[in-house]
N, C-alpha and C positions, 0 to 999 in steps of 0.2 A: 504494500500500500504506500502511496506517495505521502510525503510529509503534509500534515494538516488536512487530510481528507475526512469527510464525515461518514460515520457508520452508525446507523440506527439513531440519529440525532445527536450522537456524541462526537466530539472531535477526537480523531485517532491519528497515530503516526507521528505525534510530537513527543518530545521528551516528557516523561511522567514524573520527573523529580520536582522538588519544591521550587526550582527556579522557573518552572513553566506555570506561573500563576494565571496567565491569561486563559489558558485552556481549562484550568481547574475552576475558574470563575464562571466561564460560559457553560461548562458541563454541569455545574451545580445549579445554575439558573434553569437549564433544560430539565434536569432531574426533578426540580421542584415546580415544574409546570409553568414557568414564566414564559409567556408566549408573546408579550408585547414589551419592547424596550425602546426607550427614547434616550438619546445621547446628545451631549453638547461637547464639541471638540476640545481635546486636551492632549498635550504631548505625552504625558504619562499614561493616559488611558487609550492611546492610539491602537495598541495591540489588541486590547479587549474589544474595542469598537470594531476593528477589522474582522475579528472572529464572529462577532454578533452579526455583522452585515452578511457574512457568508454562512450563517447557520439557518437552514431552511425552516426549522421548527419555530424560529423567532421572527416575528414581524418587527422590523427595525424602522423607526421613524426618527431621523435626526431633527433636533430642535435648534432654534435660533437662540433661545434663552431658557434658563433652568425653570423659571416659573411657568413658562409655556409648556415645557416638557412634563411638569407635574400635572398640569391640566389635561394633557393627552393621556397620561397614566390613569388619572381619575376616570376619564371617559372609557378607557379600556376596561378598567375594573367594573364600572357600572354596566358595561356591555358583556360581562362574564369572563374576562380574561385577566389572569394574573399579570401584573406589570412591574417594571423596575426602571429606575433612571440612573444613568451613568453621567457624573458631572464633576466639576471642580469646586473646591470650597470657596474660592474667591467670589463666587456669585451667590453664596448662601444667603447673604443679606437681602437680596431681592426676592427670595422665596418665602420669607417669614409669613406674609399675609396668606399666600396660597397654602402653606403648610397648616396654619392655624384655622383658617376659615373654610377650607375645602378638604384637605387630606385628613386632618384630625377630626374636624366636626362630623364628617360622614364616615368615620372609622374605616378609612381606606388603608389597607396594608401596603406600604410602599418601601421596598428595599432601595436605599440610596447608596450606591457605590461611589465614593467621593475621593478624588485625589486631594490629598492634604498638602497643599503647596504653602511655601513661605517659612519653612523651618530652617534650621541651620544648614548652610550650604546652598540655599536658594540664590539664584543669580538674577532674578527679576525682582527689583525692589518693591514694586506695587503688590506683589503676592504676599509680602511679609505682613502687612497690616491686617489682612483678613485672617491670617493664621492666628493672630493674637485673640481674635474674637470667635472663631469657629466653634470651639467646644462650649463656650459660654452661651452662644445663641442656641445650640442644640439642647443644652441643659435647661435653659430658660423655657424652651418649648416642651420640656419633658420627653424628649426623643432619646430612646436608648441608643447609645453610641458605642461602637467597637472600633478600636484602633489597631490596624494591621501594621506592624512595624517590621516583622521578619517574614520572609517568603513562606515559611511553614505556617504562619497564621492563617493562610488561605484555607487550610484544612477545616477551619471552624465555620466556613461560609454556609455549609449545608444546614447546620444547627441554627444559625442565625436566620436563614430564610424560612425554615420551618416555624421558628418562633414568631417571625414577622407575620406570617399568614394566619397562624393560630390566634395571635393576640389582636389581629386587625388594627395594627398601629404601624406608623412609619418607623424605620430604623435606619441609622446611619453607620456605614462602614467607612472609616477614614483610612485611606491607604497612603502612607507617607513615602518619601523618597527612598528610604532604606528598604522598604517593601519592594519597590520597583527597581532597586539596584543603583540608586543615586540619581543625582540631577544630570 
């Protein structure tokens, strides 16, 4: 089998060690019946986004903005599909109203896989400011937050997805630069 081919909805032919977090993330989403994913471009998430785009079991809709993507996920959920959003933490601030008045108010389970930009080693100065506020915003909204710091942390994603859909609440998975192998 060639590298990166799909077999029964799972990505196969790629390395299965802890460094292949992109494959593990997409496989976990498929295994937990997530069929609609919206993404906002991010350099750190590019590999995950590419795999999502090439996974037939997932309907992928790129978004211009994170709050728009959350609205799309809410519509997918209300239409009977499990949804997720892949986004950057630097736009978390623009999603507060959507999270509180749509996602949380209507008990919509929404896994948010978020690149956690702005920590030590960040080369883009504007990313740093939002890193200071990301966890506080999520905490203020009472959103359960998990921080993936090491590649092997990805092995917890299945349990987190199961909990998200059982509890019918949004959850945030922050994936920092160490998780992705550096800036």
